[in-house]
MARTOR-34766 format. One line per field, with one value per residue (C-alpha): residue in one letter; x, y negated, z. Coordinates in steps of 0.001 Angstrom, whole numbers, plus 524288, in hexadecimal, padded with zeros to 5 digits. Example, Ala and Ser with C-alpha at 12.3 -4.5 7.8 and 13.67 -1.06 7.14 Angstrom:
residuo <- a	s;
x <- 8300C	83566;
y <- 81194	80424;
z <- 81E78	81BE4;
//
This chain:
residuo <- m	r	y	v	t	w	i	l	l	g	t	v	g	w	s	l	a	a	a	d	h	a	a	a	c	g	g	y	g	s	i	e	i	e	i	a	l	a	s	e	s	p	t	a	e	q	i	e	k	l	r	a	r	g	p	a	a	l	d	e	l	l	a	r	r	d	r	w	k	q	e	f	d	r	l	d	q	e	m	l	e	a	l	a	t	a	n	h	p	r	a	t	e	l	r	p	l	r	e	r	a	q	t	k	l	a	r	l	d	r	l	i	d	q	v	g	m	q	r	h	c	s	q	s	r	l	f	w	h	t	d	l	a	q	a	q	q	v	a	k	a	s	g	k	p	i	l	s	l	r	m	l	g	k	l	n	e	d	f	s	c	a	n	s	r	f	f	r	t	t	l	y	a	n	a	e	v	s	k	a	l	r	e	n	y	v	l	h	w	q	s	v	r	p	v	p	r	v	t	i	d	f	g	d	g	r	k	l	e	r	t	l	t	g	n	s	a	h	y	i	l	t	p	a	g	e	v	v	d	v	l	p	g	l	y	g	p	r	v	f	l	e	k	i	v	a	g	a	s	a	a	l	q	l	a	g	v	d	d	a	e	r	p	r	a	l	a	q	y	h	a	e	r	l	a	a	v	d	r	a	w	r	n	d	l	m	k	v	s	t	a	e	n	q	v	p	v	d	f	k	i	p	p	q	p	p	r	k	g	a	e	s	a	e	p	p	a	a	n	v	a	a	k	l	a	a	p	k	y	v	v	e	r	h	l	v	a	a	a	l	p	h	r	i	a	s	t	p	d	k	v	e	d	e	a	t	w	g	k	i	a	a	l	h	a	e	e	a	q	l	d	e	a	s	r	a	l	i	a	s	e	n	p	t	a	a	v	a	g	r	l	s	i	t	k	r	r	a	e	d	p	i	l	a	l	v	g	t	l	q	e	s	i	a	l	d	t	v	r	n	e	y	l	l	h	r	r	v	h	q	w	l	a	q	e	g	y	r	p	a	v	d	e	l	n	e	r	v	y	a	e	l	f	l	t	p	s	s	d	p	w	l	g	l	a	p	a	t	v	y	t	a	l	p	n	g	g	v	v	n	s	q	k;
x <- 3A91C	39B69	39C9E	3A985	3A37D	39855	3A201	3A9B7	39D88	398C3	3A5C0	3A5EA	397DB	39AAE	3A6B4	39EB1	3942F	39EB3	3A451	39703	3951D	3A2E3	3A101	39521	39CAA	3A8C8	3B109	3BBC8	3C06A	3B329	3B43D	3C0C7	3BA36	3AE6F	3B750	3BF79	3B33E	3ADC9	3B860	3B99A	3C854	3CC3A	3D8BC	3E56A	3E42D	3D69C	3DB70	3E740	3DEAE	3D6CD	3E2D1	3E8DB	3DDE9	3E25C	3D94E	3CF14	3CBC8	3CB4B	3C23C	3B904	3B8CC	3B66C	3AB17	3A4F3	3A72F	3A071	39437	39497	39712	38B0B	382DB	388A7	38687	37852	37604	37D58	37536	36871	36C35	36FBC	362B3	35B8C	36272	36000	35157	350AF	34CCB	352B5	34CE7	35318	3600B	35FC7	35D4B	36853	372B9	376B5	3766B	37F5C	38886	389B4	38C78	396A5	39D49	39D75	3A32E	3ADA8	3B1F4	3B2F7	3BAD6	3C49E	3C647	3C80B	3D2A3	3D9E7	3D8FB	3DCC3	3E6C3	3E231	3D9B6	3CD7B	3CFB1	3C117	3C239	3CEFF	3CC23	3DADB	3E26D	3EFF2	3FB59	40440	40F31	416CC	41BC5	40DD6	40995	41474	40FCC	4020C	40750	40F83	40409	3FAAC	4045A	40071	409F8	40A32	40622	40D4F	40943	41345	40DD6	40E78	404E2	3FBE2	3F211	3E7B4	3E7C9	3E151	3EDAE	3F71C	3FECB	3F6C3	3FA08	3F620	3E93A	3E6F0	3EA5B	3DF5A	3D508	3D912	3DFE0	3DC83	3CE1C	3CD87	3C5DB	3CEF0	3DB6D	3D65F	3D2C1	3E01D	3E748	3DF60	3E0FB	3EF2D	3F6B5	3F9DE	3F946	402B4	4052D	40FEB	4116C	41E60	41CF6	41244	40BD6	40D74	40065	3FC95	3F0D3	3ED31	3E4BC	3DCF2	3D9FA	3CB2F	3C8B4	3CC83	3D863	3DEC3	3E641	3EF50	3FB33	40787	4108A	4124C	410AD	40D90	411DF	40CB3	41706	413E5	41B1D	41C56	41660	4241C	424C9	42DEE	42B8C	42551	420B6	41D12	41178	41542	40A70	3FC63	3F73E	3E9F5	3E166	3E252	3F124	3F2E1	3EA5B	3F252	3FF0A	3FB33	3F5C4	4020E	40A85	40426	4068B	414C0	416E8	411F3	419DC	42655	4240B	42487	4317F	43DDC	444DD	450F2	4491E	43F85	44810	449EE	43B78	43764	44120	43BC9	42DDC	430FC	438D0	42CCF	42407	42D41	42CDC	41DFB	41D4A	42627	41DDC	41175	417E0	41C10	40EA5	407E8	41123	40FC2	400E9	400A2	40B27	40417	3F6FA	3FC4E	4056F	41073	41CEB	42326	431D2	43CCD	4483B	44D7C	4524E	460DC	4698D	47010	46DF6	47618	48314	48299	48651	483C0	47C9C	47A15	472C9	463F3	45DC9	454DB	44688	43D88	43505	440ED	44485	4367A	436D4	441C0	437E6	42C0D	42216	425CD	42529	41710	41343	41B60	41BE8	41075	4157D	4232C	41DFD	415A5	4213A	42A7B	42A9C	425A1	42FF5	42A68	43034	438BA	43445	428B9	43170	4355B	42792	4258B	419B3	40DCD	404B3	40AB7	408A9	3FA99	3F84B	3FE3E	3F5C0	3E9CB	3ECF7	3EB40	3DF4B	3D6F9	3E0E8	3DEA2	3CFC7	3CA6C	3C01E	3B358	3B90C	3C3CF	3BA50	3B13A	3BC65	3C0AE	3B2A9	3B208	3BE5C	3B833	3AA78	3A78E	3A9ED	3A2BF	396B6	396F1	39694	38B3D	3831E	383FA	38106	37C94	3895F	391E6	39802	39D1F	39F47	3A1C3	3AD61	3B24D	3B30B	3BB81	3C41C	3C5EF	3C8AD	3D3E1	3D91D	3D913	3E0D5	3EB3F	3EB9A	3EDD4	3F927	3FEE2	3FDAF	405A7	40FDC	41195	41280	41B3F	423FB	4243F	420B8	429D6	4352C	43146	43216	43FA2	4443D	43ED0	44332	450EF	45338	45C65	452D2	449AE	44621	43D63	4307B	434BE	44155	43A27	42FEF	43AB3	43F50	431A3	42EDB	43C23	43D93	42FBF	4278B	432A7	42F86	43B4B	43AC8	44710	43ED9	43621	42EED	42B5B	43072	426FB	43169	43C9E	447F2	44A56	43CD9	43ABA	42D46	42EAB	42ACB	4331F	43ABD	433C9	42700	42C88	42823	42D47	426D7	42D7E	434FE;
y <- 7597A	75A69	7694E	768B8	75F4E	768A5	773C0	76B99	7673D	7753A	779E3	76F34	771F7	78087	77DA4	774EF	77F56	78967	78072	77F1F	78DDA	79034	786C1	78E70	79B41	7981E	78CAF	78906	796C5	79A04	78E7E	79428	7A153	79B73	79413	7A02F	7A85F	79E32	7A1AB	7AE70	7AD3B	7A54A	79D84	7A149	7951D	79910	7A6A1	7A161	79858	7A405	7AC82	7A1BA	7A411	7B22B	7BD0B	7B313	7AFD4	7BE38	7C100	7B652	7BBE7	7C998	7C50A	7BEF6	7CB70	7D386	7CB32	7CBCD	7DA7D	7DCAC	7D552	7DD06	7EA02	7E66F	7E36C	7EFA0	7F846	7F22E	7F440	8028A	804B8	7FE23	806D6	812FE	8101A	80C1A	7FE51	7F855	7EA94	7E933	7EE9E	7E4E3	7D9D4	7DE12	7E0A7	7D25E	7CF40	7DABD	7D704	7C8F5	7CDCE	7D726	7CC5D	7C354	7CE05	7D146	7C308	7C28E	7CF2A	7C95E	7BD89	7C62A	7CDE1	7C150	7BBF1	7C8BA	7CBC1	7D9C7	7E0A2	7E609	7DCBD	7DC3C	7EA81	7E9A1	7DC25	7DA01	7CD52	7CF09	7C591	7C597	7BDC9	7C53A	7B8F2	7B424	7C17A	7C0DE	7B388	7B8B7	7C50E	7BD65	7B4A1	7C00B	7C9A0	7D3F9	7DC60	7DBEC	7E677	7E372	7EAEA	7EC11	7F082	7EFCA	7E611	7DDA2	7E1D2	7D868	7DE2F	7EA97	7EFD2	7F036	7FCD3	80909	80A49	7FC55	7FEAD	80A8D	8025D	7F90A	8039C	80E3F	80674	7F801	7FA76	80480	7FE3E	80295	7FF89	7F226	7EEF6	7F35D	7EB3E	7DF02	7E03C	7E48A	7DE9F	7D2E0	7D81F	7D527	7DAC0	7D89C	7DD5E	7E445	7E3A2	7E45D	7F1A0	7F8C1	7F92F	8015B	800A9	80C28	807D9	81341	80B5E	80C3D	80190	809D4	80632	80C55	8032C	8080F	80424	80C60	80F9B	80692	808AC	80082	7FFB0	7F93C	7F2FC	7F0E6	7E4DB	7DDAF	7CFFB	7CB05	7D39D	7DE68	7EC03	7F5AD	80070	80387	80B66	80FBC	812F5	8170D	81CF7	82232	81857	81F1D	82083	812A5	80D7F	814C4	80FB2	8016D	80171	807FB	7FF1B	7F2C5	7F74F	7FAA3	7ED97	7E5DD	7EDFC	7EC80	7DDF9	7DCB6	7E3E9	7DBEF	7D8F4	7E07E	7EC91	7EC83	7F424	7FF2B	7FF39	7FFD1	80AB3	8128D	81044	815DC	82123	824E7	8234F	82BB7	8367F	835CC	836D3	842BB	84958	846B9	84BD3	85889	85A93	8585B	86122	86BD8	86B28	86CA9	8771D	87F34	87DA8	88345	88D1B	886B8	8819C	875A9	87725	86D78	87515	87A3D	887BB	88780	88843	894A3	89DBD	89BB7	8A2EF	8B061	8AFC0	8A12D	8A1BB	8932A	892B8	89242	89DE6	89A8F	89992	8A4A2	89BFC	897F0	8A612	8A947	89F6C	8A6D6	8B0CF	8A9B6	8B4F5	8B952	8AB35	8A9CF	8B5AB	8B2DE	8A40C	8A2C0	8ADBB	8A815	89A5E	89F43	8A61F	89A83	88EA4	88248	87A42	86CDE	8632A	85A0F	84DAE	84A26	8470F	8556B	85952	85802	860D8	85872	86312	861BE	85310	85546	85E54	85490	849CD	85259	85267	843A0	842D5	83C25	83135	82D9F	82CB5	81FE1	8184E	81331	805C2	80B8B	814BC	8096E	8018B	80D15	80EAA	80039	801F4	80D8C	808BB	8135E	81E27	8169E	814C5	82324	826AA	81D9F	82330	8310E	82F81	83D9A	842E7	8383F	83F88	84A3B	84312	834A9	830CA	8279D	832DE	83A97	82ED1	82BCA	83A09	83AA1	82D98	8321A	83E32	835F9	82C75	837AD	83C74	82EBF	82D0E	838FE	836EA	82886	82B45	8373B	83318	82441	81F35	82939	8233C	815B1	81AA0	8201C	8130C	80AD2	8145C	80F4E	8048F	7FCFF	7FC97	7F109	7EC40	7E0C0	7E498	7E0C6	7E89F	7F483	7F349	7F3FE	800AC	80649	803CE	808D3	814FE	818EE	81453	81644	80964	800AD	7F26A	7F4AD	7FC42	7F2A8	7FDF6	80548	8120D	8119F	80F44	818D1	816B8	82565	828BB	82874	82361	82281	81423	8083D	80440	80EE6	80766	7FC93	7EEBB	7E383	7D669	7CF98	7C37C;
z <- 820C7	8269D	8265F	82DDD	837A3	83A62	83C7E	8461F	84D45	84DB2	85335	85D71	860F4	86251	86ABD	873AA	874C2	877A9	8820D	88882	88824	88D47	89874	89C84	89B62	8A2FC	89E7C	89519	89241	88C5A	88301	87D90	87BDD	874E3	86B83	868C0	8664D	85CEB	85323	84BB4	84D9B	859A4	85817	85EBC	86720	86BD0	86F3F	8767C	87E97	8830D	8854F	88D7E	89747	89897	89D52	8A199	8936E	89001	89B6A	896CC	8891D	88E4C	896CA	88AD4	88320	88DA1	88BFA	87D2C	87D43	885A1	87BAD	87059	87759	879D0	86B79	8674F	87030	86BB2	85D8B	85FEF	8669E	85B5C	8517E	859A8	85A26	84BCB	84FCF	8439E	8450E	85272	84D79	84235	84BC4	854DA	84A7F	847E6	8566C	8593B	84E19	85303	860CE	85B79	8538B	85F4A	867D0	85DB7	85D14	86BE1	86BF2	86264	86B24	8771F	86FF8	86CD5	87A95	88133	87667	874F2	86AFA	871B3	87D00	87FA0	883BE	88B64	8915E	89285	890CF	88AC9	88ACB	87EEF	88552	88FB4	89679	897EE	89CFA	8A727	8ABC5	8AD98	8B428	8BDCF	8C124	8C2D9	8C8E3	8BEF6	8B724	8A843	89EAE	89208	885CE	87AD4	86DCB	85EFC	85950	86193	86BDB	866D5	85916	8541C	84DD0	85918	85B0F	85D9E	86C0B	86F1D	86812	870A5	87C9D	87929	877CE	88167	88C2B	88C69	889A5	894A1	89FBF	8AABE	8A350	89F5A	8AD6C	8B272	8A851	8AB2D	8B9D7	8BAA6	8AF4F	8A72A	89944	88E36	880C0	876ED	8690A	866C7	85803	84D9E	84C12	83EFC	8380A	82C48	82334	81AAC	80F31	80985	7FD4E	7FE68	80859	8141D	81C29	827FB	830FF	83BA5	84372	84362	84ECC	85A6C	868F3	874EC	88312	88F73	89833	8A685	8AB3F	8B81C	8B879	8B55A	8A934	8AE08	8A88C	8B1DA	8A8AB	89A9C	895C2	887FB	87E75	880C4	88D66	89122	89868	8A59E	8A524	8A021	8AB21	8B559	8AFBB	8AEC7	8BC9D	8C1E4	8B96F	8BEA5	8CC93	8C997	8C2CA	8CE6C	8D80B	8D018	8CE4F	8DD17	8DE4F	8E033	8D356	8D77A	8DB31	8CFDC	8C60C	8CFD7	8D363	8C521	8C240	8CDAC	8C900	8BB8F	8C120	8C903	8BD1B	8B513	8BF42	8BF74	8B09A	8B0BE	8BB29	8B37C	8A72B	8AD58	8B357	8A64E	89EE1	8A907	8A7D9	8991F	89981	8A3B5	89CF1	89046	896B6	88F41	8953D	88EDC	88FBF	88F22	889EC	87D18	87950	87C4B	8702B	8755B	880FD	88D45	88DF0	89415	8A23F	8A379	8B073	8B145	8A454	8A595	89E96	89327	896A0	892C7	88A68	88278	8802F	87C9C	87171	86A9C	86574	8604A	85FE3	86D80	87240	86DCD	875F5	88205	8834E	88CBE	89587	895B3	89859	8A393	8A9CE	8A8CA	8B1AC	8AB24	8A437	8A1BC	89818	8A000	89902	89040	884A0	88447	88037	87197	8709F	86D3E	87253	87FD5	87F96	87B8E	88715	8908A	88AC2	88D07	89B92	89B6B	892A7	89D0D	89E5B	89015	890ED	88BB4	89327	88D95	88A8F	88228	87B60	8784B	8727A	86A1C	8656F	861B2	8598A	8528D	84F59	8454E	84F24	859BB	85141	84D72	85BCB	85EA7	85387	858B5	8671A	86908	8638E	8690C	8745B	86B79	85EA9	8615F	858B2	8634B	86CF9	86388	860C8	86F36	87265	868A5	86D6F	87B9A	87813	87164	87CDB	88656	87DFD	87CF4	88BAA	88F5F	884D3	8881E	896A6	89635	88AF1	889D0	8975D	89D54	895C5	89A63	8A85C	8A574	8A03B	8AB45	8B5D6	8B321	8BD05	8B41B	8A8C1	8AA1C	89C80	8995C	8931B	88550	88688	88BB5	8810E	876C6	87CD2	87DE0	86F88	86B3D	873C3	8777B	86C01	86219	85B49	85E31	85A7D	85263	84877	84114	83A96	84712	84183	83606	82B98	82E18	824B3	82348	81DCF	80F15	80AF0	7FBF7	7FD2A	7F9F7	8061C	80DBB	80CBE	81544	81231	81A66	817C4	82329	81F40;
//
C-alpha cells in the first residue's frame, strides 16, 4: 500500500511540475502535451483532447520537436566529429546523451503522428481530419476547399497501401507541397478498405513484409463537399503541386457560382481540361516519335484490300504495305516513315508499347525530382543505406546507396505521373464533362476504384483469388476466418 501511495504521490508531483512548466510555456494546451508525453502509449482520450484543438495542437508539438531536433543534431554532429578524430573518450561520453535525445525525439514523433493522423507527420506538418462532416464544418468556417484522400489501409500506419506510403514521402514531405496544402486546403482521409498484407518467412529469422495491390486518389471538393476534380494515383511533386493549386482555385470559383449554373460550369471546366490533356498528349507523343524517327500509328491492317475501282476507299498506307515482307521492312521502315506524314495515336489508351510510355515519362523527369526533405525522409527509412553513405564521404556523390534508390524511385514516379494523367485523369475529365453527371464523392469513389483502379468493392479478394486459376491447394488457398 505504501508503494502504491508513493507512485500516486510521484505522479501527482510530476503532473504539478508539468503544469508549472506548461504555464510558463504557453498555457493549458502545453499541460495536455506534457501529460501525453509522460506515457509511452498515450490514451485515446489524451489524443482526442489534443486533436480537438486542431492544427494549433499540432503546431505546438512541431515547435517543440524543432527545439529537440536541434539538440539531437548537435549531439550527433559532435559524436561524428569525435569518431572522425579518434577521440574515443568524448564519443563514449556523448553516446548515452545522443541515445536519450533520440528516444525522446522518437516518442514525440509518435505523438505527432497520432495528433496529425499521418505517419511521418513531423515531416509533412499536416493535420488530417478523419470525419468528412467535421472537415466540411471547418472548410465552411475557413472558406477553404477540401482535399479528401481515399485509400486502402490507414494514413497513420506504416502498412497502408503503397501509393499512400509514397504520398507521405514524396508529396506530403515536400516543402512546397506541404506549404500549399496547409495554406489552401482542409485535409481529410478515409480508408476504403483494409490493405492486403503479406509476410514471407524465410525460416531463418528473416521476414519480408509487403502490401499487395491497392491504389489511392485525392478528391478536390468545394467547402460544401461537392466534387470538383480527382487526382488518381501518384504524381510527381511538381505536377501534384500545380494541380492542387489550380484545383483549389477552381473549387473556390465554382463554389461561388449559382447552384443552377454550377453543373454547366463544372462540365465546361472539365471539357477544357480534357482538351488540354489531349493537346499535351499529342505534343509528347510527337516529340518521342520524331526523336526516334518512328511514327506511332493508330490503325490496323485491313482484313482485305479495297475492291478494285472503289474510288472512295482510302489506299493502304505505305508503312502497312512495308510490313508484309519482314526483311524488306527492316531495311525500308525508316525511309518510309520519314516520307509519310505523322500519324499519331488518337488517344493514350491506344498505346500499349511500354517503351513509348518510358520515353514520354523521360520528357517529364524533372517534374518527378524529389526535394531535400523527401530525400531525408527516405534516408531515415533506410538507415543501413544512409549509414553506408555517411561512412564513405569521398565516394558519396557517385556511390551513395540513397542516391541510387532515389534515382530509381524518381523514374517510376515520372512513369506513374504520365500514365495517371493521360490514362486515368483523362477518363475522369470525360466523366465530369457530362453536365448531367454530378456524383457525390462516395459514389464517384466507387466508380474510380471499380473502373480505373480495377478493384471494385464487390470483390472482397481484390482480384487476388480468381476462381478460374488452379493452385493445387485446398480451396485455392483461401481461408476465411470471418464469423
